[in-house]
C-alpha positions in Angstrom: 0.0 0.0 0.0 1.4 3.4 -1.0 0.6 6.2 1.3 -0.4 9.5 -0.3 1.8 12.4 0.6 0.5 15.5 2.2 -1.5 17.9 0.1 0.4 20.6 -1.7 0.5 23.8 0.3 -1.6 26.8 -0.8 0.3 29.7 -2.4 0.3 31.6 0.9 1.4 28.5 2.9 4.1 27.8 0.3 5.5 31.4 0.7 5.4 31.0 4.5 7.2 27.7 4.4 9.8 29.0 1.9 10.5 31.8 4.3 10.8 29.3 7.2 13.3 27.4 5.0 15.4 30.5 4.5 15.3 31.2 8.2 16.4 27.6 8.9 19.3 28.1 6.5 20.3 31.3 8.3 20.1 29.5 11.6 22.3 26.7 10.3 24.9 29.3 9.3 24.9 30.5 12.9 25.5 27.0 14.2 28.3 26.7 11.7 29.9 30.0 12.9 29.5 28.9 16.6 31.5 25.7 16.1 34.1 27.2 13.8 36.4 28.3 16.6 36.6 24.7 17.7 37.9 23.8 14.2 34.6 22.0 13.4 32.6 22.2 10.2 28.8 22.0 10.4 29.0 18.5 8.9 31.4 17.4 11.6 29.3 18.8 14.3 26.2 17.0 13.0 28.1 13.7 13.0 29.5 14.3 16.5 25.9 15.0 17.7 24.6 11.8 16.1 27.4 9.7 17.5 26.8 11.3 20.9 23.4 9.6 20.9 24.7 6.1 20.0 27.4 4.4 17.9 26.3 4.0 14.3 27.2 2.2 11.1 28.2 4.6 8.3 25.1 3.6 6.3 22.6 4.3 9.1 24.5 7.5 10.0 24.1 8.7 6.3 20.4 8.0 6.5 20.0 9.7 9.8 21.8 12.8 8.6 20.2 12.7 5.1 23.6 12.7 3.3 25.3 10.3 0.9 27.5 7.4 2.2 30.6 8.9 0.6 30.0 12.2 2.4 29.7 10.4 5.7 32.9 8.5 5.0 34.8 11.7 4.3 33.6 13.4 7.5 34.2 10.3 9.6 37.7 9.9 8.2 38.5 13.4 9.3 37.1 12.8 12.8 39.0 9.5 13.1 42.3 11.2 12.0 41.8 13.8 14.7 41.2 11.1 17.3 37.6 12.2 17.9 35.9 9.0 16.6 36.8 5.4 16.2 35.7 2.6 14.0 35.1 -0.9 15.5 34.4 -4.1 13.7 31.3 -5.9 14.9 32.3 -9.1 16.6 29.3 -11.0 15.1 29.5 -9.5 11.6 33.0 -8.4 10.5 31.4 -6.5 7.5 29.6 -4.2 9.9 31.8 -1.4 11.3 30.4 0.7 14.1 31.6 4.3 14.5 31.7 5.8 18.0 33.0 8.9 19.7 36.3 8.7 21.6 36.5 10.5 25.0 38.1 13.5 23.2 35.2 13.4 20.6 32.6 13.4 23.4 34.4 16.3 25.2 34.5 18.3 22.0 30.8 17.5 21.2 29.9 18.9 24.6 32.0 22.0 24.1 30.5 22.5 20.6 27.0 22.1 22.0 27.7 24.8 24.6 29.1 27.1 21.9 25.9 26.5 19.8 23.6 27.1 22.9 25.5 30.3 23.8 25.1 31.6 20.2 21.4 30.8 19.9 20.8 32.3 23.4 22.6 35.4 22.2 20.3 35.6 19.1 17.2 34.6 21.1 17.7 37.5 23.5 16.5 39.7 20.6 13.1 38.0 20.9 12.6 40.1 24.1 11.4 37.5 26.6 12.1 34.1 28.0 8.6 33.1 27.0 9.2 33.9 23.3 12.6 32.2 23.4 10.9 29.0 24.8 8.2 29.2 22.0 10.9 29.4 19.4 12.7 26.4 20.9 9.5 24.5 21.0 8.9 25.3 17.3 12.3 23.9 16.4 11.5 20.8 18.5 8.3 20.3 16.4 10.4 20.5 13.2 12.8 18.0 14.6 10.0 15.6 15.4 8.5 16.1 11.9 12.0 15.5 10.3 12.4 12.3 12.3 9.0 11.0 11.2 9.8 12.0 7.6 13.0 10.0 7.8 11.3 7.0 9.2 8.7 7.2 6.4 11.3 7.5 3.7 13.7 5.0 5.2 11.8 2.4 7.1 13.9 0.3 9.5 14.7 -3.2 8.2 12.8 -6.1 9.7 14.3 -6.8 13.1 15.6 -3.3 13.6 12.6 -2.1 15.5 14.1 -3.2 18.8 17.3 -1.2 18.0 15.2 1.9 17.1 13.3 1.7 20.4 16.6 1.6 22.2 17.6 4.8 20.5 20.3 3.6 18.2 18.4 4.7 15.0 16.6 7.8 16.5 
């Protein structure tokens, strides 16, 4: 059974959503600037954050971050070379390689997250109140939830992977 996609947005909704997309791109640039002093790219920061949740195989990491497998390999190679991530062969299936953060990688992930939080708080101060800042954060949380559901719809977990997803390894 093929599920129908959502209805096309009205012209007014399309304009509003396009503006939201431009704002998201501007916000992503601020995240990129926040992690730059730590000698991290936005792609590296995204991988550090994903690996901070759980070790991943390159293929599932690529799906999670909506990028190509070669792109993930390049980013992970750089993190491994810096001692921030490691690759470990699965003891049950030697073909499966799990990528995880090293202690240095976890420490840098936490520092980078703090840099991002500080920058977003600095920008959010222009909203004028803690209530509006919280509403903005909640709006982003709603988008995160929608993105997660969209990924699950587009890339359903293989049979038998439901248990892993519920444990958070594919979240």
